C-alpha positions, -999 to 999 in steps of 0.1 A, spaced: 54 754 -12 88 761 3 103 776 -29 87 787 -61 98 775 -95 121 804 -103 139 801 -70 143 763 -73 156 768 -109 182 793 -96 192 770 -67 198 741 -90 216 762 -116 240 775 -89 244 739 -75 253 725 -109 277 754 -115 295 747 -82 299 710 -91 313 718 -125 337 744 -111 348 718 -85 353 693 -112 373 717 -134 396 728 -105 403 694 -90 403 670 -120 414 698 -144 446 698 -125 451 661 -132 441 664 -169 464 695 -173 493 674 -161 483 646 -185 482 672 -214 517 683 -206 532 648 -202 545 645 -238 559 680 -240 574 687 -205 585 653 -195 619 648 -213 626 614 -199 610 586 -180 620 599 -146 605 634 -153 573 618 -165 571 596 -134 575 627 -112 547 645 -131 524 615 -126 533 612 -90 521 648 -83 486 639 -92 486 601 -85 472 601 -49 440 619 -57 431 618 -94 404 592 -90 385 610 -63 384 642 -83 361 627 -109 333 624 -83 324 661 -90 316 653 -126 295 623 -118 275 642 -92 270 671 -117 255 647 -143 232 633 -116 221 668 -106 212 677 -142 191 645 -144 174 653 -111 167 690 -119 160 689 -157 156 653 -169 145 665 -204 176 686 -208 196 655 -197 178 634 -223 182 659 -251 219 665 -244 228 628 -241 208 621 -272 224 648 -293 259 643 -279 257 605 -277 288 597 -298 307 626 -282 300 612 -247 311 578 -258 343 593 -271 348 609 -237 340 576 -219 365 556 -241 392 583 -236 387 582 -198 392 544 -198 429 551 -205 434 571 -172 430 544 -146 448 519 -167 477 542 -173 480 551 -137 479 515 -126 498 497 -153 525 522 -165 551 510 -140 544 473 -142 571 468 -169 604 485 -173 600 486 -211 604 520 -227 578 512 -253 554 500 -227 557 531 -206 556 555 -235 524 538 -248 507 544 -214 520 580 -213 502 586 -246 471 568 -233 471 592 -203 475 621 -227 445 610 -247 424 605 -215 434 640 -204 431 659 -237 399 645 -252 374 651 -223 379 689 -219 380 693 -257 347 675 -261 331 693 -231 340 726 -245 327 717 -280 295 705 -264 289 737 -245 297 757 -276 269 737 -294 245 745 -265 250 782 -272 246 776 -309 214 757 -303 208 719 -302 182 708 -328 157 683 -315 120 676 -316 95 662 -291 72 633 -300 37 627 -288 50 613 -255 72 644 -250 104 624 -255 132 645 -271 149 633 -302 180 648 -316 176 657 -353 211 670 -361 242 651 -374 275 643 -357 297 664 -379 274 694 -373 288 695 -338 322 707 -351 311 743 -358 340 767 -357 326 785 -327 321 751 -309 357 742 -317 369 775 -303 350 767 -271 368 734 -270 402 752 -273 392 775 -244 386 744 -223 418 727 -232 439 759 -227 425 766 -192 430 730 -182 466 730 -194 472 763 -176 460 747 -144 482 717 -148 512 738 -157 510 760 -126 505 729 -105 536 714 -119 556 746 -113 544 744 -77 550 708 -70 583 702 -89 618 717 -90 647 723 -113 644 717 -150 609 703 -147 596 734 -128 613 756 -154 596 738 -183 563 740 -165 567 778 -160 573 781 -197 540 763 -204 522 785 -179 531 814 -202 520 796 -233 487 784 -219 479 816 -200 482 836 -233 461 810 -251 434 810 -225 432 848 -225 431 850 -263 407 821 -269 383 832 -242 383 868 -254 377 858 -290 349 835 -280 332 863 -261 335 887 -290 322 860 -314 292 852 -290 283 889 -288 286 897 -325 282 865 -344 260 841 -325 223 847 -322 208 838 -288 176 824 -275 153 845 -255 121 833 -237 94 857 -247 64 841 -231 59 815 -203 28 805 -184 26 806 -146 58 789 -135 41 774 -105 17 753 -126 26 720 -142 52 729 -169 57 716 -204 85 728 -228 57 736 -252 43 762 -228 71 786 -236 77 808 -266 113 814 -276 127 838 -301 161 839 -318 177 873 -315 211 889 -320 229 896 -288 204 877 -267 231 857 -249 242 890 -233 208 899 -218 217 888 -183 247 911 -182 224 941 -185 197 927 -162 223 917 -136 253 940 -140 274 922 -114 277 892 -137 302 912 -157 326 902 -130 326 866 -143 344 873 -177 366 898 -159 376 871 -135 383 847 -163 405 871 -182 421 887 -152 428 853 -136 448 842 -166 468 874 -166 475 871 -129 485 835 -132 511 844 -158 524 873 -137 526 853 -105 544 824 -123 570 849 -135 574 862 -99 580 826 -87 548 825 -67 531 794 -81 511 788 -50 491 820 -55 492 813 -92 474 781 -86 447 800 -68 443 825 -96 443 797 -122 413 782 -102 397 817 -104 402 817 -142 383 784 -146 356 795 -122 352 828 -142 350 811 -175 324 785 -163 304 812 -145 305 833 -177 290 804 -197 264 798 -170 254 835 -168 251 837 -206 229 806 -209 208 811 -178 170 816 -183 173 806 -220 156 777 -238 169 751 -261 158 752 -297 128 730 -304 116 721 -339 81 713 -328 62 685 -311 
């Protein structure tokens, strides 16, 4: 065997993390601009300029997300099945919201009507705001625990309810995702535009950087003090044929922070998330949006890596088989 199970698991975990970070940095820029369309663009010309800054490459950026979904299916098909079962309606909501994006980009300028263009602008906003919000809520629920059971054929079935997904902690995680995406879009607009539009973008860099820092810090404190984590206490030889029922998992306070004591260097991830937001705000004020765009990307990478480091080597909650 070229790699043992633990090594393969780490390789796939890192690979999926890279894909999600790539998606957040590239398509997050497009969605951030879409989030800001109703508040920064004061007239049709300004909104057209904002759309033009992301128009040439928005569609290619979504390949990162599609590849990440395929990687999860390839590496952990049962996780894929449980997640898409539990978050079925949430994923449909994301899919329907994403429908607005290609239509808005392609059809907005077909008619000169103000009502027509404003309608597609709001469609682009919905397609940019809803996906990061839902993705953040979904990951918040993964940290809270996804209730499911396995039948006699080892097929996972979600046993929760749709409205249970809107736990306050999960909603906070959704706000973290929206804030960091908006920050990335705002610093991109400050970099790519000029005059009044760039000034408005700089103002929203300030708002979204403060929101990202505050929401992320609050989520970390809540996770440490108010959310019990799952810890694998027993697992048979990892190189044998594995079944989810071959592991024993306990629910323990502070368990989501285990990896930070086992691997102290992982503390750099939340530092990167918080420090990146602060640096982006500072560089924006200095008139250096190019470097600010880089630190904004570091912010998103730090937040995603923090989530991955917290959840790594932990099991989902099973209610029996």
